[in-house]
N, C-alpha and C positions, 0 to 999 in steps of 0.2 A: 661853413659847417665842417666839422671834423668827422672823417669817416675812418672806420677800421680797415676797410678796403674799398677801392674804387677802380673801375675800369672804364675807359673812354675809347670808343671807336675800334674795339677789338675786331680784327679780321684774320682769318686763317683759311688757307686752301690746302687740300691734299690732292695733287694732280688737278683733274678737272672738277673736283668736288669742292664746293664752297661750304665749309663747316660753320664759319662765322662771318657775318657781313656787317660790321660796324656795331657790335654789341656794347651796351653800356650797363654797368652794374655798380651799385654802391650800397653800403650798409653802415649804420652808426654803431658804435660800441655797445655791447650788451643786448643786441637784437638778433633775431633770426631772419635772414633773407631767404625766401623760398624762390628757387628758379624752377619754373614749371614748364614742362613741355614733353612731348612724346619721345620715344627712341629716335635718334637721328636728328634731333632738333639743334644740337650743338652744345648741350649742357656740359657734358664731360670735357669737351675741348676747352670751354671757358674755364672750368676748374683746373685743368692741367696747366693752362697759362698762368692763372693766379697762383698756382703751387710751384711755379718755376720749372715745370717738367716739359713745357713747350714754349717756344718763342713765337710771339705773334708776328704775322706778316705786316700788320699795320696796327696803329693805335698804341695805347700804353695802359699800364695798370700799376697800382701802388697798394702795398699792404703796410699799414701803420706809417704812412708817409715815405716808404722805401720803394723804389722802382724794382719791379719783379725781374727785369732783365739786368740792369746795371748793378743792383744790390742783391742778386739772387741768394748768395750765401747767407746774408743777414736776414733775408726774408724767411729762409728755411728754419731759422732759429725761433721764429715767431708763430709758426703755423703747425697745425696737425691735419692729417688727411686720412679719411676712411673711404675706401672705394666700394664698389658694388659687391665685392666678394671678400670674405674674411682672409686676411693675409698673414695671420699668425702662424708660428711654427707648430705643426701638429705633433711633433716628436717631443716637444717640451711641455712642461706643466704651465698652467696659467701664470703662476707666480714667476716661473723662470722666464717666460716670455716678457713680462712687464719689467722685470729687473734687467734683462738683457737690453731692452730698448732704452731704459734709463741710463745704463752704462754707455751705450752708443751715443747718448745725448750728453755725455761727460758728467753725469751725476756721480758723486762718490757712492761707493757700494752701500753704505749705511743709508744714505739719502735715497738711493734707488729702491732699496728694500722697504723703507718707510713709505715712499710714494706708492709702490706696488700694493702694500697692505691697505693703504687708504682707498685706492681705486677698486681693489677687490671687494672691499666692504661696500663702497658706494654703488657698485654694479652688481651686488648681491652674489658674489662668486667666492666668498671666503671659504665656505664649507667644501668647495670643490677645487680650491686653489692648488692642491697637490696632485691632482689628476692630470694625465696627459690630455692635451687638447683633442687628440684623435678620438677620445671617448665622449666628447661633448656633443650635445645636440646643436642644431643649426642656430637656435636662439641664443644658446650659451656662447657659441663662437662669435656671434654678432655683438653680444655684450662685451666680450673680451676685446674685440676689435675696436669698439668705441672707447673702451678704457685705454687701450694702447695709444689712441690718438691724443690722449690727454696727459700722458706721462710728463711731457715737458712743460706743462702749464701754458699751452699756446694761447696767444691773444686772439687768434682767428683759427677756426676749425672748419674744414671743408668736408662735408658729408655727401658723397656722390651716390645717390639712390641707396641709402643705408639699409632700407627695409626690403630690398629685393629678395624674393624667395621666402619671406617669412609669412606664416599663416596669420590671420587677423588678430588672434590673441597675442602672439609674439610681437606683432607690429605695434599694438597698443603699448606693450611693455617698452619697446624701443622709443616710442614717442615720449614716454615719461622721462626716460634717460636723456633724450635730446633736449627736452625743455630745461633740464637741470644744468645743461652745459653753459648757459648764459649767467649762471650764478657767479657773482664776483666780477662781472663785466666782460666775460668772454663773448665773442661774436661768432655766429654760425652761418655758413652758406650751405643751404640744404637743396640739393637737386632732387627732383622727384617727378614721376609721371602719375603719381596718385593724387588726384585732385583733393580728396578729403584730407590727405596728409598735409598739403600746403595750407589748407584752411585751418587745420588744427594747430599747426606749429608756428607759422610764419607771422612776424610783425608786418612785413611787407613782402610783396610778390612781384617778380618779374616773369612775364610769360614770353617764352621763346618758341618760335616755329620756323623751321627750316633756316636756322642761322641768323634770324632777325628778331629783335625785340618788338613784339606787337602790342604790349601793354605793360604797365607797371603801376603799383599803388598798394594800398592796404587791401586785405581780403574784402572788406565792406565796400571800398571804392570800386574794386573790380566787379563786384556783383551788381553794382548799379548800372554797369555798362549794358547788361542784358535787359535792363528796363523793367521797372515795376516789381511787385511782390506777388505772393500767392497766398490766398486763404485756404487752409486745409482743415477739414472737419471729418472726424470719425464718430458717428453716432453710437451711443452705447447699444441701442436697439437697431440692428441692420435693417429692420423692417421700416424704419423711418428715414431711410436714405433719400427717397424721392422728395419727402417734405423738406429735408435739410437742403437738398439741391435747389428746390424752388426758392428758398430763402436766400441762398447765395446768388441765384440768378437775379433776384430782385434788388439786392444791395449793390451788386457790381455792374449790372446792365449787360452781363455776358453770360454765356452758357457754361454751367459748371461741367467738369469732366470727372470721370471715375478712373484714376490710374490703377486702383485696386478695388476689388468688389465691395469692400466695406469702408472705403474712403472716397470723399469727393473733394475737388479743389477747383478754384477759379482764380484767374489772374486779375490783379488790380494795379493801376498805374498811378505814378506821381503821388501827390498829397492825398489822393482819394483812398489810398490803401488803409491808413489808420482809421479814417472815417467809416469806410465800408466794414472794416473788421469790428469796430465798436458797435455798429448797427447790426451786424450779423450776430454778435454775442447777445444783444438785447432781444432780437427776434427769436433766436433759438431758445432763450430762457422763457420768453413769453409763450412760446408754443409747447413748452415742457419737454423739449428734446434734449435729453442728457447726452453728454459726449465723453469719450475717453481720450480724444485728441482734438485740440483746437489751437491753431497757430497761424501766425502771419510771418512768412519767411521770405528772405531775399532769394534771388536765383542762386543755384549752385555754381561752383566754379566750372563744372562740366558745361553748364548752359552758357557761361561766359566764354569759354573756349570755343564753343560752337558759334556764338555770335561773332567772335573776332575772326575766326578762320573759315567758317562754313563747313567744318568737319569735326567729328569727335576725335578724341585723342587716339582711339583705336584705329580710325581711318588714317590718321597721320602716320602712325607706326607702320601700317601696311604699305603706305606710299614710300616711306623711308627705306 
């Protein structure tokens, strides 16, 4: 199988601290690989090795078939990198930043200007392209930083926690832009500690905890690790919550819970999930209980992480 990038057995130590202990990563062209884990898990160290900024103590990695140590200069021509914080020059305008980067990548002036104009339009910065970046909001700087990573039309783009510090609305905006990066066959490695971000963006996910890969697969495959599904019901009339709970108890054989005062849920396992859900729908309808929410969902990635590690991501961050 041909991979846009691949890492096998990556190990890296800093003094007595083991940052990576045999990490393996791989992504096919035109996909997003989410590398999920808390602060201190080793995500940034893996990115820095793949970006030729660090040498591994053991293992090897390739980008487009090129070894990141032996062929580092050629690898740098094929990649783009956006770190956790915007790295553009605040004293320049957005247009000047992009043209400068293009010139540093050996684009002719006219080509750099055309590429900058294209990316400014794509990232919705054209109207503000002549303003100094120091006047930009955090969300605008992040958009410009993402645009800068694409100036050289990289085959592989590393995004190291690119939505750090953004409010939820700006994060959704960044997600839309990240999804567009695979247009034309580009490949994205996205590190994140936001479980919903990996779920929303990644074609495949590798979960790292304390320098070790603990799971990998598609979001759906990983969610199955936690086992089973959950039926969720929100009655239109909150006064009928107890009746709805009795129906869920009957179809699942378990006691329904109320995570919020107007919602009830009950876990179901294996192939019984779809059968129980269909029966719940039939009985709710027969009882005349209208609903504003009725769903059968897989476990969240947060629940998967807890199943794999025994702790939440926040607990792991505190330990790190």
